[in-house]
N, C-alpha and C positions, 0 to 999 in steps of 0.2 A: 645290842649291837646293830640290829637292822634299823632301829629308829635313828641312830646316829648317821648311818649311811643315807637314809632318806633325807635327813636334814642337810647333808652335804649336797645332795642332788638339787634340792630346792634353792639352796644358797647359790649354787653354780648357775642354775636356770635364771635366777633373779639377776645375777651379774651379766649374763649373756644378753638378756632382754634389755637391761638398762644400757648396755654398750650400744645396742642397735637403735634404741629410741633416743638416747641423749648424746649421740655422737656429735662432735663439734661441727662437722659439715658433711652433707650427703654427697655421694659421688655425682659427678657431672654427667648428664645424659646428652647424647647427640642423636638427633632424629635421622633415621634412614627412610628410604622410600617404603620399605616393607616392614621394618621393625625398628625398635629402639635398641641402641647399643651403647655400652659404656665407653666413653672417650677416655681411654687410659692415659693419654698424654696430658689431660687436665686434672687428673686425680692428684690428691695430696700425697706425696711420697711418705712412706713410713720410715722413720729413722730411729734406730735403736739408741737408747742412751749410752753414754760412754761407760764401759765396764772394765773390770780388772780380771785378767786371767792369771791363775796362780798354780804352780806345781811344786811339790816338795817330795824329795826322796830321802829316806833315812836307812842307812845300812848299819846293823850291829852284828855281833858275833853269831846271833841266832835268828835274826829276823831281817826281812826286807819290807819296808813300808812305803806305799805310794799314795799320794793324795793330790787331787786336782780340784780347783775351785773356779767358779765364775761368779763375780760379784758386780752387780749393777743396781741402779736405784729401784728397779721394780722386780727383779728376779735374781735370786741367789741360789746357787746349787753346787753340788760337787759329788765326787765319787772317789773311792779309794780301795786299796787292798792291803792286807797284812799277811805276809807269807812267812810262816814260822817253820823252822826245820823240825821234821818228824812230828808235826802237829797239823791240825786242820787249818786251811787257809780261809780267811775271813774277807768277804767282799761286801761293800756297802755303797749306797748312793742315797742322795736326798735332795730336796728342793724346798725353797721358801719363796712364795709368790706374794708380793705386796704392791699392787698397782698404785703409783703415786698420784695419779689423776683422780680426784674425787668427782663423782658423777653428780654434778650440781648439788642438790641438797639431799642426796641419797646415801651419803657416807662412803664407806670403803670396805673391801673384803680382804682377808688375809688367809692364806692356806699354807700348810706345811706338810711334808711327807718324807718318810724315811723307809729304807729297805735294807735288810741285812741277810746275807747267805753265808752261813758258817760250815757248809758242806754236810751238816747233819740236819739242819732245819732252817726254814726261811721265816723271817720276822718282818712285820709291816707295822708302820705307825702313820696315822693320818690325823690332822687336826685343822680346824678352821674357825674363823670368827668374823662376824659382821659387826661393824662399828658405826653407830649413828653419828651425825655431825656434832651433836651435843655431848659426846663422850661415852655414851652407854654402848657396851659391846656384849654380844651374845655368841657363844661358841660351843663347840663340842669336839670330841676326838676319841680315838681308841688306839691301843697298841696290842698287837697280836704277837705274843712271844713264841707261838708254836708249842706251848705247853698247856696241859689241862689245868684249869683253876688258877692260871697265872695271868690271864689276859686282863687288860684295863680298859675301861670306858669312862668318860666324864662329860659333864655339862658344866658350862662356866658362864658367869655374868661378871663383867668388869665395868669400871667407871674411871675414865681419864679426865682430869681437870687441872686447871692452873689458877693459882691465886697469887697475884703479883709476881714475885720472883720464884715462887715455890710451885712445883708440880707434884701431883699425887695420883696414885693409882690404887684402887681398891678392887679386889676380886674375891668372889666366893664361888665354890664349886661343889658339885655332887660327884663323887668318884666311886666306881665299883671295881673291886679287884676280886676276880672269881665270883663268888656268891656273896661277898661282903660289901655292903654299901656304907659310905661315910661322907663327912663333909670337911671342907677345908677353906681357909681364908688366907690371902696374901695382901700385904700393904707395902707400897714404896712411896717415899717422900724425899724429894731432892730439889736442889737449886743448881746454880752454876758451879759450885765448889764441893758440895757435900751430898751424900746419899745415904739414907737409912732404909732398909727393907727387912721385912720379916714375914714368915708364913708357916703354916702347919697344915698337913693333911694326914690321911691314914697311913702313909708310907714314910713321912719325914717331917722334920721341921728345919727351917732354913733361916739363917741370919746373914745380913750383908751390910758392910760399911765401906763407903768409898770417899776419897778426898782428892781434890785437885787444887793446887796452890794458884794464887793469882798470878797473872802475867805482869812481871816487873820490868820496866825499861832498863836497858843496859845489863840485864842479868841473863846469863847463858843457861842457867838451870831453872827447872820448874818441876817440883815434886808432884807425883801422883801415885796413889796406891789404892788397893782394895783388899778386903779380907772377907771371905765367904766360908761359913761353917754350915755343914749339912749333916744332920744326924738321921740316918736312914735305917735305924733299928726299930722303928715303930711298927712296921708292917712285916710282910712275908717275902717281898721281892728281892731286897738287896742285903739287908743286915750288915751295914758298914757305916762308918763315920768318916767324913772328908773335911779337910781344911785346905783352902787355897789362898795364899797371899802373894800378890804380884805388885810390883812397883817399879818406878823409874825416876831418875833425877833429870831426865831430858824429855819431858812429856810434850808431845805435839799433836795429840788427838789419837783417835783410833780405838784400840782395844780397851783402854782404861777410861774412855768417855762414859758418861751416864747413859747415853743411848745404847751403847754396846753392852753395858753392864746389866741393863734391865733383863736381857735374856737369861743371864745367869742368876738373877735375883728372884725372878717370878716363877721358878720351877718349870717342870716339863709341860704343864697344862697351859702356860702363858704363850702368847704370840707377840713377843716384843723383840724387834730388831733381829730377825733370823733365829732367835732362840736356840743357842747351842746346847741347852739342857734338854735332853729327850729321855723318854722312858727306856728305850733300848740302850745297849751298852756302847756301841761304836758310832760316834757322830761324824757326819761328813764335815761339819763345821768345826774343824780341829782347834785345839788349844795352840795359840801362837808360839812359835819359837822365841827364845829369850831375846834374840837380837831384834825381833820385830816389835817389841813393846815400846821402845823409845831410844834415846841416846844418852850419852855421858856414862851412866851406870844403871843397869837393870838388875833386878833381883826377884827371886821366886822361892816360895816354900810350899811344898805339897805334902800332905799327910793322909794316909788311908789306913783305917783300923777296922779289921773284921772281928778280931778277938784279942785277948791279952797276949796270945802266942802267935798272932798272925797280923802283922802290920808292916807298913813301909813308909819311909819318910825320905824326902830329898830337899836339900837346900842348895841353891845355885845362884851364882852372880857373875856378870860380865862387866867389864869396863872398857870404854873407848878412850884410851889414854891421850890421844892427840886431839880430842874435841874440847879440851879445857882451855882454849884460847879463842880469840875472836877472828881467827884467820881460817879460811876454808882451804884445805889441802888434801891431796890424795890419801895421806895417811889417816885422815879422819875415819876412814871406813874400817880400819883394823880394830879388832877387839880381842880381849884375853880374859879368862876367868877360870873358875873352878867350881866343883860341886862335891857334896858329901851325901851319900845315901846310907840308910840304916834300916835293917829289918831285925826280926827277933833273933836270927841266927848269924848275921854277918854285918860288917861295916865296910864301906868302900869310899875311897876318895879319888877324884880325878881332876884333870886339867882340861880346859877348853881354849881354843883359839880359832879365829875366823876372820872373814872379810865380807863386807856387803857393799856393793857398788853399783851405780847405774852404768851399764855398758851399752853404748849406742842407743837402741830403742827399748831396752828392757832393763830390769833390775835383777841382779844376781847376788847370791849369798852362798857362802860355804863355811861350814863349821866342822872341826875335827875334835874328837874327844879321846882321851886316853885314861883308862882306869888303872891307877897305880897299884891296886891290890890284885886285880884279876889279870893284869897285863894284857888288856884287850883294847882294840881301837873301835871307834864308831865315827861315822861321818854323816853329815846332812847337807843336801844341796837344795837350794830354793831358787826358783825362777818365776818372775812375774812380769806382766806387760799390760799397759793401759791400751785399750782398744776403742 
């Protein structure tokens, strides 16, 4: 663990030095009679890239969930809280730093961090990678669960390359969980329409497939979907199996793009596009609401199995019924749908309806759910603004 922290220090020191040495232009100096002073009026102004601020609140019969995000080309981060009745409150925060400006021929640095406080223990996760201009990356990270013999540390080597229309990423890692050391490998292969990814380490194996249809002239629909399977019964940390299938018939980029999917495909040790997959349990980079995936019709299926008598599944879909023509109108923002959940002990069916619309200078969305079996309401409010 100390070796990894030392590696972070040297990587950070290298980045700071390179920023000072290879800056685009030095500050302008104005001579005074007694000393030199920096002429601040002639310095180049620092302008932050355009970013997106996002806030989501979800209210159910037993929980209040809050999540806030900042999304920009070089810095992404967020924080949130899960307030559950008669249970411990979970607070979390995280950041992903990826400077877009490459320092001449010195490559680029990527850093990610996460923090969780569940009232009983504090958990921390840090990871970083230095990537050379020719595609080779070296990185390391650790996750402190606050539990003895449960902490993780890893060292990773990756290689990113492109051959004609196909991109591929190959990574290998050494991972230590408690006192047990093992090896792992992940591979991703994708072009503009398809992605295949697979990998295995001491805690899991993961399979990913993604597809995006071609853009066709005069067609209002464009199919995109992904399927991710993770079997995390190999190790001692999680002991569960997960399946996530998401798709839309109105794809316009974003969540189902190859760039965003890489974070879900390359496991918690990868640093690919904010990497929503982390070792800890509550991620600041939330799974998008169904209305955020696309237009026309969106669907999702999630499955989580811990044992034969302990599993949960949810199938859900929404439709934007007024988007199936070529005219833009206010009713295009209305959506309606339903869901079905199932566990070992119960089954529940519900309906959903909502509205997402650009209001003056921000985007707003509201979704209401009603469980027909439990007779319970839930609602979600989303607000986002470009800055």
